[in-house]
N, C-alpha and C positions, 0 to 999 in steps of 0.2 A: 353427703351426696355431692357428686361432681358438678362443676359448672359446665353447661353445654357449650360446645365449640361454635364459634360464629364463622361458619364456612364462607359466607359472603365477604366478611371483612378480611379473612385470610386470602381469598382469591383476589380481592381488590389490591391488597398489599403486594402479592406476587406479581400482579399485572403492572402495578406502578413500578416495581423494582425492575421488571423486564424492560419497560419503556425507558427508564433511566439508563439502563445498560446499553440499549440501542442508541440513545442520544449520545452517551459518552463515547461509544465506539465510532459513531459518525464524526464527532468532534475530533477524536484522535486521528482518524484518517485524514481529515482536513488539515490538521496540524502537521501530519507527516508529509502531505503534498507540499505544503508551504516550506517546511524545513529542508526538503530536498531540492527546492527551487523549481519543482514541476508546476507550480502555480503560474509560471510564465508561459506555459503551453496553452493552446486553445483547448476547449473542452473536447473537441473532436480528436485532437492529437493525443491527449491524455487517455481518452477512452480507447483509442486504437492501440496505444502502447499497452494498456492494461489487458485488452483482449488478446493481443499477441502473446504476452507472457502467460496468460491463463490457459491458452490453447497450445503452447509449445510442448513438444515431447522430447526436446533435445536436453538430455540430462546434464551434459557438459556445460551448456549455456546457462541452465538453471543454477548449477553449482557456482558459476562465476558470479551470477546475480546474487546468490545467497551470501557469498563471501564479501561482495561489495556492501551488501546490507549489514552484515555483521560488523564490518569495519566502520560503517557509518554510525551504527548504534554504540560502538565502543568509544566513540569520541574522536576518532582519527578521521574527521570529515575531509580534511584537505587531501589526504591520500585517496579516499574513496571518491572524491568529487561530489560536491553537494549541489550542483546545478548552477553555480555562478558562472555564467558563460565565459568569463575571461580566464578561468583557472585551467591549467593543463589537465589536471586530474578529471575535471568534469567533462572535458572533450572526450577523453578515453571512455568514461562511463557512458556518454551519449552514443559513442560508436558501438559499444557493446549492446546497447539497447536497440539501436536502429536496425541492424541486419535481420533479426528475427521477424520484425514487422514486415520488412520487404520480402524476406524469404517466405513467410506465411502467405503473403498476398500473391507472390509469383508462382507458388506451387498449387494454389487453389484454382 
C-alpha cells in the first residue's frame, strides 16, 4: 500500500521556495544597483530612470543599453562605465541614459 501524500507539507515547501527566490531576486537587484554605482542616485532619480527605460519603445536606444549591460557583465566595467562619476566611460553611460528620461517627459 502506498503512503498518502502530504499535500499541505508540499504546498508549504513550494511556498517557502518561492519566498526564498523572491528574496534572492530582490537581493541581487540591490547588488546590481550598488555594483553599477546607481546607489548614489536618489530613490526618485533611480525610479524615474527605471520607469523611462521600462516605457521606452526606441529599439536602437534599448540595444545600446543592452550592449552596455553585456559589457558590464563580461567584466569590462571600465569600458562600459560603472557609475564612478570621475571615469570618462561612466559619463558616456550617464549621457546615454539621460536623454530618454527627458525625451519621455517632454513628449508626454
